[in-house]
N, C-alpha and C positions, 0 to 999 in steps of 0.2 A: 678280947685278947689281941686280935689282929690289929685293931686301931692302936693299942698300946705299943705293939712292936714297931708299927710304922712311926709312931711318935718318937720312940727311942732311937730309931735308925736315922732320923733326920730332924734335928732340933736347931732352932735359931741360936747361934753363938757368934761371938766376936773372935775372929782369927787374926793373930798378930805375928809379925816376923821382922827380922832385920836382914837387909840384903847388903853383902859386902863383896869386894873383889878378892883376887888371890893375895893381894898385899894387905888386906884388912881394911881398906878404905871404903867408906860408904858409897853406895851406888844410888844417887838420887834419880827420881822420875823413872824408875823401873816399873814396868806394867805388871800387875798382879791380878789374876782373875781366874775363877773356876771355869774349867773347860766347857761344862754344860751350860753355863750362864755368864758370859763375859760382862753383862751389864751389872753384875754384883761386884765387879772388881774395883780396884783403886790403883793408886800410884804411890811409890815411896816418897817420903819427904827428903829434905836436904841431908838428913842424918841416915837415910836408908831405911827408915822405919815405916811400916804400913800396918793398917788394921782395916778390916771390913766385916760386916755382919751378913751372915748367910745361913740357909738351911742346907747343910751338907751331911752326907754320910762319911764315915771314916776313910773309905777307899776312893772317894772322888778326887779327880786330878786337878791340881792347881798349876797354872802356867805362870812362870816368872821370866820376863824377857826385857832386854834393853839393847838398843843398837850398840854394837861394839863388843857384845858379850854373847856367849852361847846360850840359847834358850834352855831353860831348866824346868823340869816337871817334878812336882812333889805331891804327896798325898795329903789330904786334909788333916789326917791324924798326926802328921809330922809338924804341923803348926801349933803354936801355943794358943790355948783357949782362955779368953777373958783375962789376958795379962794386963796388969795395972801399970807396969813400967817397961820401957823399951829394952832394958837390960835383961828382963826375964822372957822376952819374946824369942821365938825360934830363930836360929841363925841359918841363913841361906847364902852360900858362896857361889857367885857366878864366875865362870872361867872367861877371861878376856879372849876375844877373837876378832881381829880386824875384819871389816866387811870384806867378803870373799872377792869382790871385784878388784880390790887393791892388789891382792896376790895375782890375780889374772893379768892385770896391767903389766906387772913385772915380768911375768912369764911370757907375755906377748912380745916384749921387747928383746927377750933373750934369743940367742941363736942368729944364724945368718940366712938370708933368703936364698934358697937353692932351686926352687921350682921355676921353671920357665912359664911363660904365659899360657901355653897350651896345657901344661900340667895343672896350672892354677884353675883354668877354665873347667877342666874335667873335675877337679876337686869341688869347686863351687856348684857345679851341676849335680854332683852326687849328693851334696848336702841339701840342695833345693828339692830334689826328688824325695828325700827323706822327710823334709818339712811338709811337703804336700801330702805325704802318706800319713804322717803322725798327727798333725795339727787338725783339729776337727773343723768342719764347715757348718756344724749345727749350733744352735743357740745353747749357751752355757750359763748356768746360774752359780754365783759364788756368794758365800757369806764370809765377811772378813772382819777382823779387828784391826783398825787403822790408827796409828799414833803419829802425830806431828809435833816435834819439839822445837822451841825457839831457844837459841843459845847466844850468849855473848861472853867473850873472855873466858871460855871453858866453863861457864856457869849456866845451867838451864834455869830460865825464869818462868817458863810457861809451856804447857803441853795440852793438846786436845786429843782425846781418845774417842773414836767413833766406831760403833758397830753398824755395819751397813750391808745392804744387799746389792749385788751387781749382776746385771745381765749383759753378756757379750754377744753381739749380733754380728757374725762374721760377714765381711765384705758388703755391708749395707750402707756404709758411709762413703764420703767422697774419695775418689782415687783408689778404691778397693781396700781402704783401711777398715779395721773392725770398729763398729759403733759400740760405745760403752754407755750403758744406762746405770746410774748410780742413785741409790735411795738410802739416805741415812735413817737408821731406826732409833738409835740411842746415842747420846753424846754427853761427855763430861769434859769440862775445861779445868785444868789444874794450874793454879797460879802461885808464884812466889808472892806471899802476902805484901811484902814491901813494894815489889814492882807493880802489883795491882793497885796499891794505894797511889803510886805515882801516876799511873794511867788514869785512874778516876779523877785525880786533881786536874789533869790536863783536859779531859773530856768535860768536866764540870765548868771549865772556862769557856765553853762553846767555841772551841778552836775551829771546828768545821764551819760554823757560820761566818767567822772572821775571814777564813780562807776563801769562802765563797764570795764575800764582798770584795776582797782585794783582787781576786782573779776575774772580776766583773761577771761573776755568776756562772759562766759557761762550764769550765772544767769540773768544779766542785758540784754543781747542780747535776751534771751528767753522772758523776760518781755516786751521788746520793740516790738518784733514780735507779742506777744499776744495782746498788746495794739493796734497795727495796725489792727489786725484781729477782735477784739471784742470791741464793744462800752462799755467801763467799766461802764459808768454812767447808761446805760440801764440795765446792769447786776444787779446793786444794787436795782433798782426799781422792776425788775422782781423777784429777790430773795425774796423781801418782800411779794409779792403776793403769791409766791410758798410756803413760810413758813406756817407751821400749816396745813399740809395735814391731817386734823382731821379724816376723814372717814377711810383712810388707816391705820393710826397709831392705831386707836381704834380696828380695826379688827386684827391687828398683836399682840396686847397685851391682849386682853380680855380673852384668855384661861387660863392664869396664874393669879389666884385671889390673890396670896400672896402679890402682889405689889399694890393692890387697897385698897382705903379707901373711906368712904362715910360720908358726913355731910349734914345738912339741912340748907338752907337759908330761909329768909322770902319770902313772896309773892309766896308760892307754888313752890319754886325751890329747887332742890337737886344738890349737888356738888359731882361729882365722880372724884377722884384724882388718877392718876397713877404715881408712883415714880420709877425712874430708876437711878442707880448709876453705873458708869464705872470708873475703875482705871487701868491704863496701864503703862508699862515701869517702873516697880518697884515704882509705886506711883508718878512718875514725872508728869503724866497727870491724872487729876481727873475731872469727869463731873457728875453733878447731874441734872436730868431732872424731872420736875413735869408738868404734863398735867392735866388741870382742865376742865371737861366737865360740864357745867351748864345746867341741863335738867329740863323740866317741871315735877313736882312730880306726876302728874296725867296721862299725855300722854306719858312721856318719850322722848319728842321731845327736841333736843338740841337747846338752845336759844343763848348761847355764848360759846366761847372756848378760853382758855388762856394757855400759856406756860411760865414756868419760868426755866431758865437754869443757872447754875453756873459752871464756869470752872476755874481750877487752873493749871498752868504749871510752873514747876520748872526746871531750867537749872543748873545742879550741879556745873559746873565750870564757868558758865557765858559766854557770847559772847561779844567781844569788837566790837562795831560798828565803822565804819570809820567816819571821820568828815563830809563827805557829807550826809551820812545816818542820823547822829545826827542832822545835820542842817535841814533836812526835818522834823524830829520830833520836832525841836525847833519852828516850826510854831505853834505848839499847846500850849506848855507850858514848858519852861525851860530856866533858865538864862545861860549866857555864861560860868560862873564859874563852874556850875554843869555839863554842857554838855561835857566838856573835860574829866571829870572823870567818865563818865557814862559807866557802863558795864551791859549788860542785864542779869538779874538773874531770874526774875519771871514775870509772867503775870497772871492776874486774871480779871475776869469780869462776869457780869450778863447780860442776855438778857430776856426781858419781852415782850411777844407778846399777843395781844388781838384781837379777831375776833368777830365781831357782824354780825348777819345774818338777811336777809329779806326773806319774803315769797311771792311767786308769782305763781299763777296757781297751787297751791297745792305742790310746790317744794320749797326747801330752797337754797338761793344763798347768796354770800358774799355781805355785805353792806359797811363795813368799817374795816380797819385794823390799829392798832396802835402798835408801837414798840419803846422800849427804850433799848439801848445798852450802858452799863456803864462799861468801862474797865480801867485798870491801868497797866502801864508798869513800873516795879520796877527794879532798878539797885543798884549798890554798893553806898556807902556813903549816904544811905537813899534817893537817888534821885528817884523821882517818876513823871511819866507823865500821867495825867488823860486824857482819851478820852471818849467822849460821843456823841452818835448819837440818835436823835429823828426822827421818821418817821411816816407818816400817809398816808393812801390811802383811798380815798372816791370814791365810785361808783357813777357816774353821768349818766350812761346809761346802760341798760341791754337788751339783745336780746337773745331769747331762741329758735327761729324757723329759719330753713334754714341757720344755721351757718356752714360755711365751714372753713377748715384750711387755714391759711395764706400762700401765696406763699413764697418760699425761698428768692426771690428778695426783698420782703418787710421786712423780718426778718433780713437781713444782711446789709441793708442800714444804714449808720451812720447818726446820728442825729445832726444837727447844734444847738449849744447853743447860746442864746442871753445873753450877760454879762450885768448885772445890778449892779452898785455899790451902797451900802447903806451907807449913811453918818449920 
């Protein structure tokens, strides 16, 4: 009888749904997974439809999220079972919500600077003392679900979802930065079927070998050796978690108050903004960095942290890319007529990163990270290639006691990808 009850409580079934926004439009490449087992999850297709097979009880929680929308949680019993058509699948509506850092940037620009340097120094010192008090110096273990999406012309054509373990080792890396160990455990790559067919046709033409011959072997050979030694996909997800080393950056910049400004937000929050401008190589490389620390106006505790970076690169005489390199770029956006005339002249882009924190046992830990990278590669004849990457990392597990560094064998093991085509 006990076995029968257990069987009835959790049976294998196909769960389906349709994800829409407030206007009724489909939300493609939204992440859908059971909270207890993210590896069973999937992503919505271009019509916002999803289906996955799992052993779930009726009250198990399903997470639906997509960057630019509020995360939503539903119960397994709210999804349709074994639905044969998308129209009969359960409807899930996501509420649009711009990434929080964009609101922060606006708030940070508002108001006038009224504090003198002495007052600013006192304010920065108070925040620093709170950072030292709240951010732990012990090893911390995170389990995360990490999504990285490739976009072109407002259309997502590929996404990689990785379930990973992360160990943060405070102040063991160079210059006092935290060292981040990243181990991917499970990975799915979702592709637009048409785009994947284009990519396969290019790779089938042995473009890499021809690039190696034309470049006399050195650059492409180096890239190939590096690709064999490093799991490039894992590097992308690891870099996202390592970005925004807020505590270290604050300590390095707090002594010079000239680059700091302050403004007030509602609900008892104050925004501290540090601005840094870099220009090198006779102005050919320009970088502007803005870091926003959103702190509690009474306690000086940091609630959120965001970064906004703008970079512009000018190549005076331009660089002519060979046809195979251009063909690789053509996967993103460029017609055959423009691609033959393309000469690389400029690159520009912006990166927005937002970090939200959680509190546990009197300390502050990462809860979620969102990133938008919007870049443009500009050439002659007004040719332009837009590239956009959206990424999110959500913490699904946190351990703060008896955390040990990962062994090197775990860090160097390559991760197998499961390929899923989206139609």
